[in-house]
C-alpha positions in Angstrom: 139.9 226.9 -272.2 142.7 228.0 -275.2 141.2 225.0 -277.4 137.6 226.5 -276.9 138.7 229.8 -277.9 140.6 228.5 -281.3 137.9 226.7 -282.3 135.8 229.4 -281.8 138.0 231.4 -284.2 137.8 228.7 -286.7 134.5 228.2 -286.6 133.5 231.9 -286.5 136.8 233.7 -288.1 134.4 236.8 -289.2 133.5 237.4 -285.3 136.9 236.3 -283.7 138.7 238.8 -286.6 136.4 241.7 -287.0 134.5 242.2 -283.8 135.9 242.6 -280.1 133.2 240.1 -278.7 131.7 236.7 -280.2 128.0 236.6 -280.3 126.3 233.8 -278.4 125.1 230.5 -280.2 121.1 230.9 -279.9 118.9 227.8 -280.4 115.2 227.3 -281.8 112.9 224.2 -282.3 110.8 224.7 -285.5 107.5 223.0 -285.3 105.5 222.5 -288.8 102.8 224.4 -288.6 101.1 222.2 -291.4 99.4 218.9 -290.1 99.5 217.3 -293.5 103.7 217.5 -293.6 104.5 217.6 -289.9 106.1 214.2 -288.9 107.7 212.6 -286.0 110.9 213.9 -287.4 110.2 218.0 -286.7 111.1 219.9 -285.1 114.2 221.3 -286.4 116.6 222.4 -284.0 117.9 225.9 -285.6 121.7 227.2 -283.9 122.3 230.6 -284.9 124.9 233.1 -284.3 122.8 236.3 -285.6 119.7 237.1 -284.0 116.2 235.5 -286.4 115.4 239.0 -287.9 118.9 238.7 -289.8 119.1 235.4 -290.9 117.5 236.4 -294.7 120.0 239.2 -295.0 123.0 237.1 -294.4 121.7 234.7 -297.7 123.6 237.4 -299.9 127.0 236.3 -297.9 130.2 235.4 -300.3 129.8 231.6 -301.9 132.7 229.7 -301.1 131.7 227.1 -303.5 133.6 229.6 -305.9 136.8 228.8 -304.7 136.6 225.3 -303.8 135.0 222.3 -305.1 131.1 221.9 -304.4 131.6 218.6 -301.7 134.6 220.5 -299.9 132.7 223.7 -299.4 129.7 221.9 -297.8 132.3 220.3 -295.1 134.5 223.1 -294.9 132.3 225.7 -294.0 129.1 224.6 -292.3 130.5 226.2 -289.3 131.0 229.4 -291.3 127.1 229.9 -291.4 125.1 232.1 -289.9 122.5 229.4 -289.2 122.9 225.6 -289.3 120.1 223.2 -288.8 119.6 219.5 -287.7 116.8 217.4 -287.6 115.5 215.5 -285.0 112.9 212.8 -283.6 110.9 214.3 -281.5 113.7 216.4 -280.1 115.1 213.4 -278.3 117.8 212.4 -280.9 119.3 213.2 -284.3 117.9 212.1 -287.2 119.8 211.5 -290.3 118.2 210.5 -293.2 121.1 211.6 -296.1 124.3 211.1 -294.3 124.5 215.2 -293.9 123.3 215.8 -290.3 124.3 219.1 -289.9 123.1 221.6 -292.7 123.1 225.2 -293.5 120.1 226.4 -292.7 117.8 229.6 -294.7 114.6 231.2 -293.4 112.6 234.5 -293.2 111.0 235.7 -290.1 107.4 236.5 -291.0 105.2 238.5 -288.0 101.6 237.9 -288.8 98.5 239.2 -286.3 99.0 237.0 -283.6 102.1 235.1 -284.0 105.6 235.2 -285.1 106.3 232.2 -287.6 109.5 230.9 -289.9 108.8 230.3 -293.3 111.8 227.6 -294.6 112.1 225.1 -297.1 108.6 226.0 -298.5 107.1 225.3 -295.0 105.9 227.4 -292.2 107.0 227.0 -289.0 106.4 227.6 -285.6 109.5 229.1 -283.3 109.9 227.8 -279.8 113.4 228.6 -277.7 115.6 226.1 -277.2 117.1 225.6 -273.4 120.9 225.3 -273.7 121.0 222.2 -271.4 118.5 220.6 -274.1 120.5 221.7 -276.9 123.8 220.1 -275.2 122.1 216.4 -274.1 121.3 216.6 -277.6 124.4 217.3 -279.3 126.5 215.4 -276.3 123.9 211.8 -277.1 123.0 212.4 -280.7 121.3 208.8 -280.5 118.8 209.8 -277.4 116.7 207.8 -275.2 114.2 206.0 -277.7 115.1 203.0 -279.3 115.0 203.9 -283.5 116.0 201.7 -286.7 118.0 203.8 -288.4 120.0 203.6 -291.6 122.9 206.2 -291.0 124.5 207.3 -287.4 122.6 209.8 -286.1 125.7 212.3 -286.6 127.9 210.1 -288.9 130.7 212.3 -290.8 130.1 215.2 -288.4 131.4 214.0 -285.2 133.8 217.1 -285.1 131.1 219.7 -285.8 128.9 218.7 -283.7 131.5 218.7 -280.6 132.6 221.6 -281.3 129.1 223.1 -281.3 128.7 221.5 -278.2 132.1 223.1 -276.4 130.9 226.7 -277.8 127.4 226.3 -276.4 128.7 224.9 -272.9 131.4 227.6 -272.9 128.3 230.1 -273.0 126.3 228.3 -270.5 125.7 228.4 -267.2 128.4 226.7 -264.9 126.1 223.6 -263.8 126.1 222.9 -267.5 129.8 222.8 -268.3 131.9 219.9 -268.9 129.6 217.3 -270.3 131.0 214.0 -271.7 131.1 213.3 -275.0 
């Protein structure tokens, strides 16, 4: 329990220092709504510690790259982001085509007449809540169950990050989901 508390403080220092209660992590699947650009590698898995409605407002957070080198910031502060995302292959495995499996996520919620969608990276996505059990399974077994030819390991270079996120999700999960093996 102590390790999980320390990891949480390291991962979300704003919550550890300024708030009495840490915000839980929430995960969503984003499916591309445009059939021309949708691929089997969608959906994106977004993990956030803020409500989706507030993601756009968090884009004005301090840019840590001003204080450290560009490449160091990409690895050192990824878990300080309000939301991160991983690309998946049919929700079965993590797809890592650029050696950066965990990336900062920005997007904005768009309320339309009959639905709510997310606009991110020039695309419009349908939002679906992701179950904690599915996310923990994906993080614990990022290679998935379907055989794929890969250029890079599913979580190559982000093993500690993915493990830390899984620990936090397990900590906030129901007792039946806790204690998964790496």
